[in-house]
N, CA and C of each residue as an Amber inpcrd file, in Angstrom:
protein
   267
   6.8680000  32.1580000  20.0600000   5.6440000  31.4520000  19.7050000
   5.9060000  29.9650000  19.6000000   5.0410000  29.1720000  20.1180000
   5.1380000  27.7140000  20.0930000   3.8390000  27.0820000  19.5820000
   3.9260000  26.2400000  18.5920000   2.7910000  25.5510000  18.0330000
   2.9930000  24.0580000  17.9900000   1.9390000  23.3420000  18.0030000
   1.9650000  21.8780000  17.8830000   1.0710000  21.4090000  16.7310000
   1.5670000  20.5160000  15.9250000   0.8510000  19.9800000  14.7570000
   0.8410000  18.4780000  14.8680000  -0.3200000  17.8420000  14.6060000
  -0.4090000  16.3920000  14.6250000  -1.2690000  15.9350000  13.4680000
  -0.9580000  14.7130000  12.9450000  -1.7560000  14.0600000  11.9160000
  -1.7690000  12.5780000  12.1820000  -2.9250000  11.9500000  11.9490000
  -3.0310000  10.4790000  12.1190000  -3.8150000   9.9900000  10.8510000
  -3.1350000   9.1830000  10.0760000  -3.7610000   8.6060000   8.8330000
  -3.8480000   7.1170000   8.9570000  -4.9740000   6.5540000   8.4920000
  -5.1220000   5.0890000   8.4510000  -5.6640000   4.7710000   7.0690000
  -5.0700000   3.7710000   6.4560000  -5.6530000   3.2980000   5.1410000
  -5.3050000   1.8560000   4.9720000  -6.1940000   1.1950000   4.2010000
  -6.0530000  -0.2360000   3.8860000  -5.7440000  -0.4120000   2.3980000
  -4.8480000  -1.3520000   2.1690000  -4.4930000  -1.6370000   0.7700000
  -4.6760000  -3.1280000   0.5170000  -5.3820000  -3.5080000  -0.5250000
  -5.5740000  -4.9470000  -0.7980000  -4.5460000  -5.4930000  -1.7400000
  -3.5770000  -4.6070000  -2.0930000  -2.4790000  -5.0100000  -2.9770000
  -1.1670000  -4.4500000  -2.3430000  -0.0470000  -4.9780000  -2.7590000
   1.2080000  -4.4000000  -2.2420000   1.2760000  -2.9170000  -2.5920000
   1.8290000  -2.1980000  -1.6720000   1.9200000  -0.7400000  -1.7890000
   3.3230000  -0.2570000  -2.1730000   3.3730000   0.6120000  -3.1280000
   4.6010000   1.2590000  -3.5160000   4.2080000   2.7600000  -3.6940000
   4.3800000   3.5240000  -2.6370000   3.8500000   4.8630000  -2.6240000
   4.7970000   5.9100000  -2.0960000   4.3910000   7.1570000  -2.2770000
   5.1450000   8.3090000  -1.8200000   4.1830000   9.1830000  -0.9970000
   4.6260000   9.6100000   0.1620000   3.8040000  10.4320000   1.0590000
   4.5720000  11.6500000   1.5690000   3.9220000  12.7630000   1.5540000
   4.5510000  13.9870000   2.0730000   3.7310000  14.4770000   3.2660000
   4.2840000  14.4070000   4.4410000   3.6820000  14.9230000   5.6570000
   4.7940000  15.6610000   6.4280000   4.6660000  16.9390000   6.5870000
   5.6770000  17.7110000   7.2900000   5.2010000  19.1530000   7.5760000
   5.7130000  19.6860000   8.6620000   5.4930000  21.1100000   8.9080000
   6.4920000  21.8920000   8.0630000   6.0690000  23.0150000   7.5680000
   6.9420000  23.8320000   6.6670000   8.1830000  24.3130000   7.4070000
   9.3310000  24.0340000   6.8650000  10.5770000  24.4330000   7.4480000
  11.0540000  25.8210000   7.0420000  10.4210000  26.8360000   7.5040000
  10.7690000  28.2260000   7.1290000  11.8640000  28.7650000   7.9900000
  12.5600000  29.7450000   7.4460000  13.6260000  30.3650000   8.2110000
  13.0340000  31.1090000   9.4080000  13.7400000  30.9720000  10.5230000
  13.3060000  31.6550000  11.7570000  12.5600000  30.7780000  12.7320000
  12.3350000  29.4710000  12.3860000  11.6920000  28.5610000  13.2880000
  12.5110000  27.3360000  13.4480000  12.3230000  26.6630000  14.6070000
  12.9340000  25.3350000  14.8230000  11.7990000  24.3110000  14.9000000
  12.0040000  23.1490000  14.3420000  10.9830000  22.1320000  14.3050000
  11.5180000  20.8580000  14.8730000  10.8020000  20.2980000  15.8690000
  11.1410000  18.9830000  16.4500000   9.9530000  18.1110000  16.0010000
  10.2820000  17.0560000  15.1850000   9.2080000  16.2910000  14.6090000
   9.4390000  14.7650000  14.7490000   8.3330000  14.0160000  14.7240000
   8.4080000  12.5770000  14.7520000   7.3880000  12.0180000  13.7740000
   7.7900000  11.0660000  12.9320000   6.9570000  10.4820000  11.9380000
   7.0810000   9.0100000  12.0530000   5.9890000   8.2660000  12.2420000
   6.0170000   6.8460000  12.4170000   5.0500000   6.1540000  11.4110000
   5.5770000   5.1610000  10.7660000   4.7520000   4.3250000   9.8370000
   4.6110000   2.9270000  10.4040000   3.4130000   2.3660000  10.3510000
   3.1530000   1.0050000  10.7710000   2.3830000   0.2480000   9.7350000
   2.7240000  -1.0070000   9.5110000   2.0010000  -1.9210000   8.6650000
   1.5090000  -3.0600000   9.5160000   0.1940000  -3.1730000   9.5800000
  -0.4600000  -4.2000000  10.3790000   0.0670000  -4.1590000  11.8300000
   0.2450000  -2.9450000  12.3650000   0.6560000  -2.7320000  13.7070000
   2.1560000  -2.8170000  14.0090000   2.9650000  -3.1570000  12.9970000
   4.4280000  -3.2640000  13.1870000   5.0850000  -2.0570000  12.5020000
   5.9530000  -1.3990000  13.2520000   6.6340000  -0.2280000  12.6980000
   7.5090000  -0.5760000  11.5240000   7.4230000   0.1860000  10.4100000
   8.2400000  -0.0260000   9.2270000   9.0090000   1.2440000   8.8280000
  10.0830000   1.0490000   8.1240000  10.8720000   2.1600000   7.6440000
  10.2470000   2.7580000   6.4250000  10.3550000   4.0930000   6.2550000
   9.9220000   4.7930000   5.0530000  10.9820000   5.8810000   4.8360000
  12.0250000   5.5690000   4.0200000  13.1380000   6.4610000   3.8610000
  12.7900000   7.8050000   3.2720000  13.5340000   8.8320000   3.6700000
  13.4390000  10.1900000   3.0940000  13.9880000  10.2080000   1.6970000
  13.3090000  10.9260000   0.8110000  13.7950000  11.1980000  -0.5350000
  13.5700000  12.7090000  -0.7760000  14.6350000  13.3970000  -1.2140000
  14.5200000  14.7890000  -1.5700000  14.1590000  14.9130000  -3.0760000
  13.1170000  15.5810000  -3.3740000  12.6070000  15.7400000  -4.7320000
  13.2990000  16.9200000  -5.4050000  13.3230000  16.9860000  -6.7670000
  13.9630000  18.1210000  -7.4570000  13.4020000  19.4870000  -7.0520000
  12.1380000  19.5500000  -6.6100000  11.5590000  20.8280000  -6.1440000
  11.9750000  21.1810000  -4.7720000  12.9710000  20.4480000  -4.1560000
  13.5240000  20.7110000  -2.8590000  12.5140000  20.4350000  -1.7380000
  11.5940000  19.4670000  -1.9470000  10.6910000  19.0520000  -0.8960000
  11.0530000  17.5930000  -0.4950000  10.7670000  17.2530000   0.6970000
  11.0730000  15.9530000   1.2300000   9.8170000  15.0760000   1.2380000
   9.9380000  13.8330000   0.6930000   8.8860000  12.8720000   0.7050000
   9.3780000  11.5990000   1.3790000   8.4430000  10.7130000   1.7230000
   8.7540000   9.4030000   2.2730000   8.2960000   8.3410000   1.2880000
   9.1380000   7.3250000   1.0720000   8.7850000   6.2450000   0.1700000
   8.3530000   5.0500000   1.0310000   7.2170000   4.5370000   0.7300000
   6.6350000   3.4350000   1.5030000   6.4010000   2.2450000   0.5760000
   7.0780000   1.1490000   0.8880000   6.8990000  -0.1120000   0.0970000
   6.5920000  -1.2270000   1.0770000   5.4270000  -1.8410000   0.8760000
   5.0050000  -2.8960000   1.8180000   3.9430000  -3.8040000   1.1670000
   3.7860000  -5.0090000   1.7440000   2.7130000  -5.8850000   1.2050000
   1.3120000  -5.3180000   1.5650000   0.2790000  -5.9240000   1.0430000
  -1.0820000  -5.5040000   1.3460000  -1.3070000  -5.5220000   2.8640000
  -2.2230000  -4.6730000   3.3010000  -2.5020000  -4.6280000   4.7240000
  -3.0080000  -3.2820000   5.1720000  -3.0120000  -3.0740000   6.4580000
  -3.4210000  -1.8030000   7.0530000  -2.1930000  -0.9600000   7.3960000
  -2.2590000   0.2840000   7.0500000  -1.1720000   1.2320000   7.2670000
  -1.6060000   2.3080000   8.1660000  -0.7700000   2.6840000   9.1200000
  -1.0640000   3.8850000   9.9300000   0.1510000   4.7930000   9.8420000
  -0.0990000   6.0710000   9.8350000   0.9570000   7.0950000   9.7770000
   0.6040000   8.0890000  10.9360000   1.6220000   8.2790000  11.7810000
   1.4490000   9.2530000  12.8760000   2.5340000  10.2720000  12.8030000
   2.1180000  11.5560000  12.7630000   3.0620000  12.6370000  12.6470000
   2.7910000  13.6490000  13.7590000   3.8430000  14.1220000  14.4140000
   3.6880000  15.1900000  15.3890000   4.8990000  16.0870000  15.3020000
   4.6890000  17.3740000  15.4560000   5.7420000  18.3860000  15.3560000
   5.4860000  19.4530000  16.3430000   6.5320000  20.0100000  16.8870000
   6.4900000  21.2110000  17.6990000   7.3380000  22.2680000  16.9890000
   6.6810000  23.3870000  16.6920000   7.3620000  24.4770000  15.9930000
   7.5520000  25.6540000  16.9270000   8.7800000  26.1330000  17.0590000
   9.0980000  27.1950000  17.9640000   9.7020000  28.3420000  17.1650000
   9.1990000  29.5570000  17.4080000   9.7010000  30.7380000  16.7240000
   8.6800000  31.3260000  15.8030000   9.0670000  32.4050000  15.1560000
   8.1990000  33.0710000  14.2000000   8.8890000  33.0990000  12.8490000
   8.2740000  32.5750000  11.8370000   8.8720000  32.5250000  10.4980000
   9.0900000  33.8970000   9.9280000  10.1820000  34.0750000   9.1990000
  10.4260000  35.3210000   8.5000000   9.5380000  35.3370000   7.2660000
   9.0390000  36.4750000   6.8830000   8.2070000  36.5400000   5.6750000
   8.9100000  36.0290000   4.4430000   8.2060000  35.2700000   3.6100000
   8.7740000  34.7510000   2.3630000   8.7920000  35.8730000   1.3240000
   9.8030000  35.8980000   0.5010000   9.8040000  36.9200000  -0.5590000
   8.6740000  36.6480000  -1.5780000   8.1070000  37.7240000  -2.1100000
   7.0940000  37.6280000  -3.1090000   7.6660000  37.8890000  -4.4710000
   7.3190000  37.0710000  -5.4160000   7.8260000  37.2920000  -6.8020000
   6.7190000  37.1170000  -7.7930000   6.8950000  37.7310000  -8.9440000
   5.8960000  37.6130000 -10.0340000   6.1930000  36.2790000 -10.7840000
   5.1610000  35.6520000 -11.3310000   5.3840000  34.4170000 -12.0570000
   6.0840000  34.6340000 -13.3890000
């Protein structure tokens, strides 16, 4: 099985931005993911480093002056995920 996921976000900030964003296809066992994530500030590509959170999820940290931000994400997922175990709370 092969699937494709895409997201395009645009937002304006009138103040410097210090934010965290999580955009990703779920990385489950049994699938391979080829992904690309691009951040732009006023049309210029900027870095947004990965940070792993205590809950074992990956986020991106975005720090930039005021302006227009665009985020483009695309992923190709190949395979079929194995069922996740079910547990009681």
